PDB file of N, CA, C and O in Angstrom:
ATOM      1  N   MET A   1      24.076  21.219   9.676  1.00  0.00           N
ATOM      2  CA  MET A   1      24.339  22.127   8.625  1.00  0.00           C
ATOM      3  C   MET A   1      24.092  21.727   7.022  1.00  0.00           C
ATOM      4  O   MET A   1      23.420  22.152   6.081  1.00  0.00           O
ATOM      5  N   LYS A   2      25.249  20.419   7.338  1.00  0.00           N
ATOM      6  CA  LYS A   2      25.367  19.280   6.361  1.00  0.00           C
ATOM      7  C   LYS A   2      24.081  19.071   5.504  1.00  0.00           C
ATOM      8  O   LYS A   2      23.793  19.395   4.352  1.00  0.00           O
ATOM      9  N   PHE A   3      23.217  18.212   6.788  1.00  0.00           N
ATOM     10  CA  PHE A   3      21.710  17.531   6.558  1.00  0.00           C
ATOM     11  C   PHE A   3      21.061  18.639   5.653  1.00  0.00           C
ATOM     12  O   PHE A   3      20.709  18.291   4.526  1.00  0.00           O
ATOM     13  N   LEU A   4      20.854  20.044   6.073  1.00  0.00           N
ATOM     14  CA  LEU A   4      19.924  20.491   5.655  1.00  0.00           C
ATOM     15  C   LEU A   4      20.432  21.312   4.147  1.00  0.00           C
ATOM     16  O   LEU A   4      19.513  21.984   3.680  1.00  0.00           O
ATOM     17  N   SER A   5      21.428  21.348   3.522  1.00  0.00           N
ATOM     18  CA  SER A   5      22.334  21.629   2.837  1.00  0.00           C
ATOM     19  C   SER A   5      21.876  20.640   1.479  1.00  0.00           C
ATOM     20  O   SER A   5      21.455  21.064   0.402  1.00  0.00           O
ATOM     21  N   SER A   6      22.052  19.451   1.801  1.00  0.00           N
ATOM     22  CA  SER A   6      21.559  18.051   1.523  1.00  0.00           C
ATOM     23  C   SER A   6      20.034  17.801   1.012  1.00  0.00           C
ATOM     24  O   SER A   6      19.695  17.176   0.007  1.00  0.00           O
ATOM     25  N   VAL A   7      19.320  18.361   1.832  1.00  0.00           N
ATOM     26  CA  VAL A   7      18.364  17.936   1.175  1.00  0.00           C
ATOM     27  C   VAL A   7      17.924  19.301   0.557  1.00  0.00           C
ATOM     28  O   VAL A   7      16.881  19.022  -0.035  1.00  0.00           O
ATOM     29  N   VAL A   8      18.217  20.852   0.357  1.00  0.00           N
ATOM     30  CA  VAL A   8      17.955  21.553  -0.409  1.00  0.00           C
ATOM     31  C   VAL A   8      18.465  21.167  -1.877  1.00  0.00           C
ATOM     32  O   VAL A   8      18.001  21.468  -2.977  1.00  0.00           O
ATOM     33  N   ASP A   9      19.541  20.425  -1.530  1.00  0.00           N
ATOM     34  CA  ASP A   9      20.559  19.876  -3.265  1.00  0.00           C
ATOM     35  C   ASP A   9      19.105  19.073  -3.555  1.00  0.00           C
ATOM     36  O   ASP A   9      18.176  19.553  -4.204  1.00  0.00           O
ATOM     37  N   GLU A  10      19.118  17.988  -3.041  1.00  0.00           N
ATOM     38  CA  GLU A  10      17.745  17.044  -3.388  1.00  0.00           C
ATOM     39  C   GLU A  10      16.623  17.344  -3.797  1.00  0.00           C
ATOM     40  O   GLU A  10      15.972  16.678  -4.601  1.00  0.00           O
ATOM     41  N   MET A  11      16.201  18.638  -3.155  1.00  0.00           N
ATOM     42  CA  MET A  11      14.734  19.050  -3.579  1.00  0.00           C
ATOM     43  C   MET A  11      15.018  20.242  -4.852  1.00  0.00           C
ATOM     44  O   MET A  11      14.071  20.730  -5.468  1.00  0.00           O
ATOM     45  N   HIS A  12      16.046  20.512  -5.053  1.00  0.00           N
ATOM     46  CA  HIS A  12      16.378  21.093  -6.396  1.00  0.00           C
ATOM     47  C   HIS A  12      16.385  20.097  -7.784  1.00  0.00           C
ATOM     48  O   HIS A  12      16.178  20.560  -8.906  1.00  0.00           O
ATOM     49  N   LYS A  13      16.677  18.555  -7.504  1.00  0.00           N
ATOM     50  CA  LYS A  13      16.488  17.480  -8.526  1.00  0.00           C
ATOM     51  C   LYS A  13      14.909  17.307  -8.820  1.00  0.00           C
ATOM     52  O   LYS A  13      14.336  17.188  -9.903  1.00  0.00           O
ATOM     53  N   VAL A  14      14.445  17.328  -7.647  1.00  0.00           N
ATOM     54  CA  VAL A  14      13.235  16.863  -7.900  1.00  0.00           C
ATOM     55  C   VAL A  14      12.442  17.543  -8.859  1.00  0.00           C
ATOM     56  O   VAL A  14      12.364  18.770  -8.789  1.00  0.00           O
ATOM     57  N   THR A  15      11.484  16.544 -10.274  1.00  0.00           N
ATOM     58  CA  THR A  15      10.812  17.291 -11.402  1.00  0.00           C
ATOM     59  C   THR A  15       9.438  17.321 -10.154  1.00  0.00           C
ATOM     60  O   THR A  15       8.926  16.437  -9.467  1.00  0.00           O
ATOM     61  N   TRP A  16       9.164  18.968 -10.315  1.00  0.00           N
ATOM     62  CA  TRP A  16       7.725  19.115 -10.114  1.00  0.00           C
ATOM     63  C   TRP A  16       6.662  18.947 -11.279  1.00  0.00           C
ATOM     64  O   TRP A  16       6.876  19.105 -12.481  1.00  0.00           O
ATOM     65  N   PRO A  17       5.698  18.661 -10.784  1.00  0.00           N
ATOM     66  CA  PRO A  17       4.465  18.963 -11.964  1.00  0.00           C
ATOM     67  C   PRO A  17       4.178  20.125 -12.323  1.00  0.00           C
ATOM     68  O   PRO A  17       4.286  21.183 -11.703  1.00  0.00           O
ATOM     69  N   THR A  18       3.652  19.828 -13.770  1.00  0.00           N
ATOM     70  CA  THR A  18       3.007  21.621 -13.917  1.00  0.00           C
ATOM     71  C   THR A  18       1.724  21.806 -13.255  1.00  0.00           C
ATOM     72  O   THR A  18       1.133  20.961 -12.583  1.00  0.00           O
ATOM     73  N   LEU A  19       1.306  23.136 -13.540  1.00  0.00           N
ATOM     74  CA  LEU A  19      -0.096  23.535 -13.178  1.00  0.00           C
ATOM     75  C   LEU A  19      -0.827  22.537 -13.707  1.00  0.00           C
ATOM     76  O   LEU A  19      -1.302  21.650 -12.998  1.00  0.00           O
ATOM     77  N   SER A  20      -0.962  22.580 -14.803  1.00  0.00           N
ATOM     78  CA  SER A  20      -2.031  21.712 -15.842  1.00  0.00           C
ATOM     79  C   SER A  20      -1.776  19.885 -15.457  1.00  0.00           C
ATOM     80  O   SER A  20      -2.773  19.164 -15.506  1.00  0.00           O
ATOM     81  N   GLN A  21      -0.573  19.341 -15.136  1.00  0.00           N
ATOM     82  CA  GLN A  21      -1.084  18.184 -14.357  1.00  0.00           C
ATOM     83  C   GLN A  21      -1.699  18.123 -12.889  1.00  0.00           C
ATOM     84  O   GLN A  21      -2.376  17.218 -12.401  1.00  0.00           O
ATOM     85  N   ASN A  22      -1.333  19.192 -12.376  1.00  0.00           N
ATOM     86  CA  ASN A  22      -1.640  19.143 -11.150  1.00  0.00           C
ATOM     87  C   ASN A  22      -3.191  19.484 -11.000  1.00  0.00           C
ATOM     88  O   ASN A  22      -3.936  18.723 -10.383  1.00  0.00           O
ATOM     89  N   ILE A  23      -3.506  20.302 -11.411  1.00  0.00           N
ATOM     90  CA  ILE A  23      -5.187  20.420 -12.214  1.00  0.00           C
ATOM     91  C   ILE A  23      -6.012  19.270 -12.978  1.00  0.00           C
ATOM     92  O   ILE A  23      -7.218  19.514 -13.020  1.00  0.00           O
ATOM     93  N   ARG A  24      -5.548  17.866 -13.692  1.00  0.00           N
ATOM     94  CA  ARG A  24      -6.000  17.147 -14.288  1.00  0.00           C
ATOM     95  C   ARG A  24      -5.669  15.807 -13.493  1.00  0.00           C
ATOM     96  O   ARG A  24      -6.255  14.738 -13.660  1.00  0.00           O
ATOM     97  N   ASP A  25      -4.434  16.092 -12.430  1.00  0.00           N
ATOM     98  CA  ASP A  25      -4.501  14.703 -10.844  1.00  0.00           C
ATOM     99  C   ASP A  25      -6.014  14.825  -9.937  1.00  0.00           C
ATOM    100  O   ASP A  25      -6.924  14.108  -9.521  1.00  0.00           O
ATOM    101  N   THR A  26      -5.644  16.026  -9.957  1.00  0.00           N
ATOM    102  CA  THR A  26      -7.145  16.869  -9.018  1.00  0.00           C
ATOM    103  C   THR A  26      -8.371  16.249  -9.333  1.00  0.00           C
ATOM    104  O   THR A  26      -9.006  15.407  -8.699  1.00  0.00           O
ATOM    105  N   ALA A  27      -8.675  16.955 -10.727  1.00  0.00           N
ATOM    106  CA  ALA A  27      -9.920  16.134 -10.955  1.00  0.00           C
ATOM    107  C   ALA A  27     -10.073  14.758 -11.006  1.00  0.00           C
ATOM    108  O   ALA A  27     -11.104  14.404 -10.434  1.00  0.00           O
ATOM    109  N   ILE A  28      -9.461  13.901 -11.455  1.00  0.00           N
ATOM    110  CA  ILE A  28      -9.490  12.131 -11.117  1.00  0.00           C
ATOM    111  C   ILE A  28      -9.874  12.243  -9.838  1.00  0.00           C
ATOM    112  O   ILE A  28     -11.026  11.991  -9.488  1.00  0.00           O
ATOM    113  N   VAL A  29      -8.722  12.724  -8.832  1.00  0.00           N
ATOM    114  CA  VAL A  29      -8.916  12.220  -7.528  1.00  0.00           C
ATOM    115  C   VAL A  29     -10.126  12.689  -7.064  1.00  0.00           C
ATOM    116  O   VAL A  29     -10.637  11.920  -6.250  1.00  0.00           O
ATOM    117  N   LEU A  30     -10.720  13.618  -7.285  1.00  0.00           N
ATOM    118  CA  LEU A  30     -12.263  14.695  -6.737  1.00  0.00           C
ATOM    119  C   LEU A  30     -13.239  13.482  -7.908  1.00  0.00           C
ATOM    120  O   LEU A  30     -14.279  13.211  -7.308  1.00  0.00           O
ATOM    121  N   THR A  31     -13.212  12.862  -9.056  1.00  0.00           N
ATOM    122  CA  THR A  31     -14.273  12.600  -9.805  1.00  0.00           C
ATOM    123  C   THR A  31     -14.457  10.992  -9.078  1.00  0.00           C
ATOM    124  O   THR A  31     -15.553  10.475  -8.865  1.00  0.00           O
ATOM    125  N   THR A  32     -12.941  10.275  -8.721  1.00  0.00           N
ATOM    126  CA  THR A  32     -13.034   8.936  -8.345  1.00  0.00           C
ATOM    127  C   THR A  32     -14.013   8.589  -6.953  1.00  0.00           C
ATOM    128  O   THR A  32     -14.945   7.796  -6.817  1.00  0.00           O
ATOM    129  N   SER A  33     -13.211   9.777  -5.762  1.00  0.00           N
ATOM    130  CA  SER A  33     -13.900   9.989  -4.648  1.00  0.00           C
ATOM    131  C   SER A  33     -15.650  10.105  -4.718  1.00  0.00           C
ATOM    132  O   SER A  33     -16.459   9.564  -3.964  1.00  0.00           O
ATOM    133  N   LEU A  34     -15.896  10.944  -5.813  1.00  0.00           N
ATOM    134  CA  LEU A  34     -17.462  11.259  -5.927  1.00  0.00           C
ATOM    135  C   LEU A  34     -18.305   9.732  -6.133  1.00  0.00           C
ATOM    136  O   LEU A  34     -19.215   9.178  -5.516  1.00  0.00           O
ATOM    137  N   ILE A  35     -17.419   9.363  -7.433  1.00  0.00           N
ATOM    138  CA  ILE A  35     -17.992   8.122  -7.592  1.00  0.00           C
ATOM    139  C   ILE A  35     -17.849   6.781  -6.698  1.00  0.00           C
ATOM    140  O   ILE A  35     -18.633   5.884  -7.007  1.00  0.00           O
ATOM    141  N   PHE A  36     -17.033   6.541  -5.722  1.00  0.00           N
ATOM    142  CA  PHE A  36     -16.667   5.475  -4.534  1.00  0.00           C
ATOM    143  C   PHE A  36     -17.651   6.252  -3.766  1.00  0.00           C
ATOM    144  O   PHE A  36     -18.556   5.479  -3.452  1.00  0.00           O
ATOM    145  N   ALA A  37     -17.861   7.363  -3.351  1.00  0.00           N
ATOM    146  CA  ALA A  37     -18.809   8.197  -2.028  1.00  0.00           C
ATOM    147  C   ALA A  37     -20.278   7.746  -2.919  1.00  0.00           C
ATOM    148  O   ALA A  37     -20.933   6.972  -2.220  1.00  0.00           O
ATOM    149  N   LEU A  38     -20.754   7.943  -3.865  1.00  0.00           N
ATOM    150  CA  LEU A  38     -22.208   7.594  -4.843  1.00  0.00           C
ATOM    151  C   LEU A  38     -22.582   5.995  -4.821  1.00  0.00           C
ATOM    152  O   LEU A  38     -23.740   5.593  -4.937  1.00  0.00           O
ATOM    153  N   LEU A  39     -21.336   5.059  -4.642  1.00  0.00           N
ATOM    154  CA  LEU A  39     -21.708   3.715  -4.839  1.00  0.00           C
ATOM    155  C   LEU A  39     -21.614   3.247  -3.372  1.00  0.00           C
ATOM    156  O   LEU A  39     -22.375   2.368  -2.967  1.00  0.00           O
ATOM    157  N   PHE A  40     -20.709   3.808  -2.581  1.00  0.00           N
ATOM    158  CA  PHE A  40     -20.905   2.973  -1.095  1.00  0.00           C
ATOM    159  C   PHE A  40     -22.396   3.782  -0.423  1.00  0.00           C
ATOM    160  O   PHE A  40     -23.055   3.074   0.338  1.00  0.00           O
ATOM    161  N   GLY A  41     -22.631   4.425  -0.542  1.00  0.00           N
ATOM    162  CA  GLY A  41     -23.889   5.153  -0.365  1.00  0.00           C
ATOM    163  C   GLY A  41     -25.347   4.453  -1.170  1.00  0.00           C
ATOM    164  O   GLY A  41     -26.403   4.121  -0.631  1.00  0.00           O
ATOM    165  N   ALA A  42     -25.066   4.397  -2.240  1.00  0.00           N
ATOM    166  CA  ALA A  42     -25.953   3.236  -2.555  1.00  0.00           C
ATOM    167  C   ALA A  42     -25.795   1.868  -2.290  1.00  0.00           C
ATOM    168  O   ALA A  42     -26.745   1.189  -2.680  1.00  0.00           O
ATOM    169  N   ALA A  43     -24.877   1.256  -1.743  1.00  0.00           N
ATOM    170  CA  ALA A  43     -24.607   0.272  -1.233  1.00  0.00           C
ATOM    171  C   ALA A  43     -25.544   0.106   0.462  1.00  0.00           C
ATOM    172  O   ALA A  43     -26.265  -0.831   0.806  1.00  0.00           O
ATOM    173  N   ASP A  44     -25.252   1.162   1.122  1.00  0.00           N
ATOM    174  CA  ASP A  44     -25.405   1.836   2.156  1.00  0.00           C
ATOM    175  C   ASP A  44     -27.232   1.922   1.997  1.00  0.00           C
ATOM    176  O   ASP A  44     -27.977   1.589   2.919  1.00  0.00           O
ATOM    177  N   TRP A  45     -27.470   2.168   1.344  1.00  0.00           N
ATOM    178  CA  TRP A  45     -29.208   2.290   0.863  1.00  0.00           C
ATOM    179  C   TRP A  45     -29.694   1.120   1.415  1.00  0.00           C
ATOM    180  O   TRP A  45     -30.296   0.819   2.447  1.00  0.00           O
ATOM    181  N   VAL A  46     -29.083   0.292   0.021  1.00  0.00           N
ATOM    182  CA  VAL A  46     -29.716  -1.111   0.023  1.00  0.00           C
ATOM    183  C   VAL A  46     -29.744  -1.694   1.113  1.00  0.00           C
ATOM    184  O   VAL A  46     -30.708  -2.346   1.514  1.00  0.00           O
ATOM    185  N   PHE A  47     -28.623  -1.517   1.757  1.00  0.00           N
ATOM    186  CA  PHE A  47     -28.331  -2.373   2.871  1.00  0.00           C
ATOM    187  C   PHE A  47     -29.295  -2.542   4.078  1.00  0.00           C
ATOM    188  O   PHE A  47     -29.615  -3.395   4.906  1.00  0.00           O
ATOM    189  N   GLU A  48     -29.628  -1.063   3.670  1.00  0.00           N
ATOM    190  CA  GLU A  48     -30.255  -0.613   5.033  1.00  0.00           C
ATOM    191  C   GLU A  48     -31.679  -0.696   4.805  1.00  0.00           C
ATOM    192  O   GLU A  48     -32.368  -0.401   5.782  1.00  0.00           O
ATOM    193  N   GLN A  49     -32.342  -1.058   3.648  1.00  0.00           N
ATOM    194  CA  GLN A  49     -33.564  -0.927   2.968  1.00  0.00           C
ATOM    195  C   GLN A  49     -33.955  -2.347   3.261  1.00  0.00           C
ATOM    196  O   GLN A  49     -35.134  -2.591   3.518  1.00  0.00           O
ATOM    197  N   GLY A  50     -32.719  -3.657   3.234  1.00  0.00           N
ATOM    198  CA  GLY A  50     -32.504  -4.741   3.791  1.00  0.00           C
ATOM    199  C   GLY A  50     -33.022  -5.283   4.979  1.00  0.00           C
ATOM    200  O   GLY A  50     -33.777  -6.246   5.109  1.00  0.00           O
ATOM    201  N   ILE A  51     -32.596  -4.650   5.710  1.00  0.00           N
ATOM    202  CA  ILE A  51     -32.751  -4.901   7.482  1.00  0.00           C
ATOM    203  C   ILE A  51     -34.042  -4.103   7.743  1.00  0.00           C
ATOM    204  O   ILE A  51     -34.735  -4.340   8.732  1.00  0.00           O
ATOM    205  N   THR A  52     -34.357  -3.141   6.829  1.00  0.00           N
ATOM    206  CA  THR A  52     -35.466  -2.929   7.365  1.00  0.00           C
ATOM    207  C   THR A  52     -36.807  -4.071   7.233  1.00  0.00           C
ATOM    208  O   THR A  52     -37.642  -4.506   8.026  1.00  0.00           O
ATOM    209  N   TRP A  53     -36.528  -4.260   5.908  1.00  0.00           N
ATOM    210  CA  TRP A  53     -37.961  -5.327   5.131  1.00  0.00           C
ATOM    211  C   TRP A  53     -37.299  -6.524   6.148  1.00  0.00           C
ATOM    212  O   TRP A  53     -38.173  -7.359   5.916  1.00  0.00           O
ATOM    213  N   LEU A  54     -36.483  -7.147   7.010  1.00  0.00           N
ATOM    214  CA  LEU A  54     -36.170  -8.488   7.720  1.00  0.00           C
ATOM    215  C   LEU A  54     -36.546  -7.984   8.850  1.00  0.00           C
ATOM    216  O   LEU A  54     -36.934  -8.936   9.527  1.00  0.00           O
ATOM    217  N   SER A  55     -36.655  -6.959   9.474  1.00  0.00           N
ATOM    218  CA  SER A  55     -37.213  -6.984  10.530  1.00  0.00           C
ATOM    219  C   SER A  55     -38.469  -6.586  10.721  1.00  0.00           C
ATOM    220  O   SER A  55     -38.818  -6.068  11.781  1.00  0.00           O
ATOM    221  N   LYS A  56     -39.252  -6.779   9.749  1.00  0.00           N
ATOM    222  CA  LYS A  56     -40.479  -6.431   9.697  1.00  0.00           C
ATOM    223  C   LYS A  56     -41.600  -7.406  10.296  1.00  0.00           C
ATOM    224  O   LYS A  56     -42.787  -7.082  10.253  1.00  0.00           O
TER     225      LYS A  56
END
């Protein structure tokens, strides 16, 4: 029981992000993920075209 009460005490000390901070951070993660997905997709397409060209 002491462990659980200490966990609750520590959780009260946490500084939780605001809704606007959560929205901003989520937008940053989604934007970064999209950019990397596009970059890796483009690189994959370029390599696929190169392999296809070399195998002709």
